[in-house]
N, C-alpha and C positions, 0 to 999 in steps of 0.2 A: 720538379727537377727541370732545370733550364738547359739541359744538354740534349743535342739532337744528332741524328744520323741521316744523311741524305742518300738518295738512290736515283741513279740515272740509267737509261737504257736506250739503245737503238737496235733496230731489227736486222739491218743488213751490214755485210762486211764493208760495203762501200762507205756507208755512213760512219762506220767505226774507224776506217782508215783515214777518211777526210777529217773526221772529228768535229765538223761544224755543228751538228746537232748536239753532240755531247757537250761541247764547249758552251753552247747556248743554254742548255739545261743547267750546267754547272753554275753559270753566272746568275741565272734566275734563283737558284737555291741559295747561293751565298747572299744575294741581295735580300731575299725574303727572311732568312735567318737573322740578318742584321736588323731589319725593320721590326722583327718580332722580339728582339732582345734575347735570343737563344744562342748558345754556343754550339756551332756546327763542328762536331768532333771529327767527322770523316764523311766523305762522299763515296759510296760504293758504286762501281761501274759494271754494267753488263754490256759488252760491245758485240753486236752481231748475234743477238739472241732473240728468238721469237717470243712475243708476249703470250703466246699460247702455252709456252712451257711453264709449268707451275713454279712459283717463286723458289720453293725449296729445292728444285732440281736445276736451278741456274747456279753457275759458279759464284757470281756476285750475290745472288739472292740468298744462297746458303750462308755466305759470309755475313750478310745483313742480319739474318736471323740469329746467327751465333753472337754477333756483337750486341744485339738487343738483349740476349739472354745473359751475357757476361758483363755488360757495362750498365751502369746506372744512368739510363737515358729516359727522357720523358716524351720525346718527339721523334717521329719519322717523317721526313719531308721528301715529296716527289712532285714533279711538275704536273702530271696528270695521272688519273687512275690507271689508264692503260699502260703506263710505264711499269707498274707493279703487277697488275692483275688483268686478265681477260675473262676469267671464269668467275661468275657471281658467287658460287659456293666457296671458292678459294678465297675471294676477297672478304666475304662476310665472316667466314670461319677464322681467318687469320687476324682480322681486325678485332674480332670478339676476344681473342686471346690477348691482344694488345690492350684492350679495354680493361681486362682483369688486372693487368700489370700497371694500370694507370699511364699507358703510353698512347698519346694522341697521334693520329695520322693527319698530316697537313698536305692538302693538294693545292698547289699554287694557282693553277689555271683551270677553272671550271666555268667555262663561258665568260671569261673575263673577270671572274671573282675567285676568291680563295675560300676553302672550307677546312675545318679540322674537326675530328671526331671527339674532341674533348668536351663538346657540348651536345645536348640532345638534338638540336636542330642539325648540327653537322653530321651526326650519326644517321639521322633520317635521310638526309641528302645522299650520303654514301650508299645506303641501302637501295635507294631509287636508282642511282647512277649505275651500280653494279648490275641490277636487273636489266636496265636498258642496254648496257654494254653487251651483256650476254645475248639479249634479243637481237641486237644488230649483227653479232657474229653468227648466230644461227640463221638469220635471214640471208646473209651473204652466202653461207654454206648451201642453203636450199636453192638459191638462185644459180649458184655455180653448178650444182648437181643437175638442175633442170636444163641448163644450157648444154652441159656435156651429153645428157640423154638425148636432147634434140639433135645434136650433131651426130651422135651414133645412129639414131633412127634414120637420118637423112644421108648416111654414108659419107659424112664429112670427117676430115682429120680433126680429132678432138683433144690431142695432147702432143707434147714434144716427142715422146717415145712411141713410135708406131707399134701397134699390137702385132704379135706373131700372126702371119697369114695375110698381111696387108702391107702395101707401100702407099705413098702419097703422091698425087699428081694434081696440081692446080687446086689444092684444098680438098680434093676428094680421095676417099679410100679406094684403092684398087687391089683386088685379090691377087695374091702370089700363089700360084698352083702348088709349087713344091712345099711351101709353108702350110698351105691349107691341108695337105695330106698329113703333116705332123700334128696339126691341131686336131684333125679328125681322129688320129690314132690315140692322142692323149685323152680325148673325151671318151673314146671307146674303152680304153683301159680303166678310166675312172668309173664308168658305168658298170664295168665288170667287177668293181669292188676293190681295185688296187689303191693303195694309199698314195698321197702326193710324193712321199719320200721314195717309194718303190718305182713310181713312174719316172721320177727324175733320174734315179739310178739306172733304170733301163735305157733311157735316152743317152745318158752320158756313157754308159757301157758300150753302146753301139757307135759312139763317136759322132752323134748328131749334135750339130752346133746350134746354140741359141740365137735369138734374133740379133743380138749385138756381138756375136762371135764368142760368147762365153759359155759356161756350163749351165745346166738346169739345176734348180733348187726346188725344194718343196713349195716355197713361197711363190716361185715362178709358175709352177704347175697350178697352184691354187688360183692365182690371178687369171690364168688362161681359162680355167674351168668356170670361174665366177663371172667372167666378162660376158655381158649380155650380147655383145656383137657376134659372139660365136654360137649363140643359141639358134 
C-alpha cells in the first residue's frame, strides 16, 4: 500500500505558536513522501506536547492511531524517533503492532540518513535507537536528581517554587521561623498516624495559609513529609 500518514510534534507552546519547527518538519515529510513515491494522506500535528507523553495519550497521537486502524495505509512518516516516542517499550510495542499490519515506520533524519522498519535492517536500527533514547532520558533524569540533591544538601535554592519553611536569598535557602513551626506540626501529626487528607483538613480548618497563599491538599502534605530538606 502506497498511502502514508505523517506525524509532527513540538514540545513547547512557543514553538507551536511560532510554527517554525512544525513548518520545517512538515516540509521535510512532504519532500520525503514525494521522493519515496507514496501518497501522503494527512499530517497529524501535536503542538506543545511533551515527548514523554505516550503516543496514545496525545490528542494528535490518538488521532494518528485511529487513522492507522481505520484507513488502509502502509506507512507512517516522522522526522525523528523522538517526535513519536521517548520510551523504548512504547516505541517497540507500538511498531511491533504496526509490523503485524504491514505498516512501515519511516524516520527521515537518523544521523543524516533515513530508515524504515519495512526491512530487517531498519527494524534492527529502530530497536537500537529506542534503547539508546531511553538510556539518554534516564541519564538526564539521574543527573538532574543528583544536582537537586547536591543543592539541597548545601542549603541552596533548588527549584522555582520554594519549599514551605524557607525563603531564598542570593541563591541560598533561609529558614522562615513561622513556616518552620507549621512544617514541624505537619511532621508531628504524620508521625502520630494522621493521614495526609486529615492533616490538610486540619490546617485548612484553622485558616492556616499555604506557601503561595492557597489551601493545603493531601498531595501538598505528602510533598512536605517526603522532602528530605525537612528531615
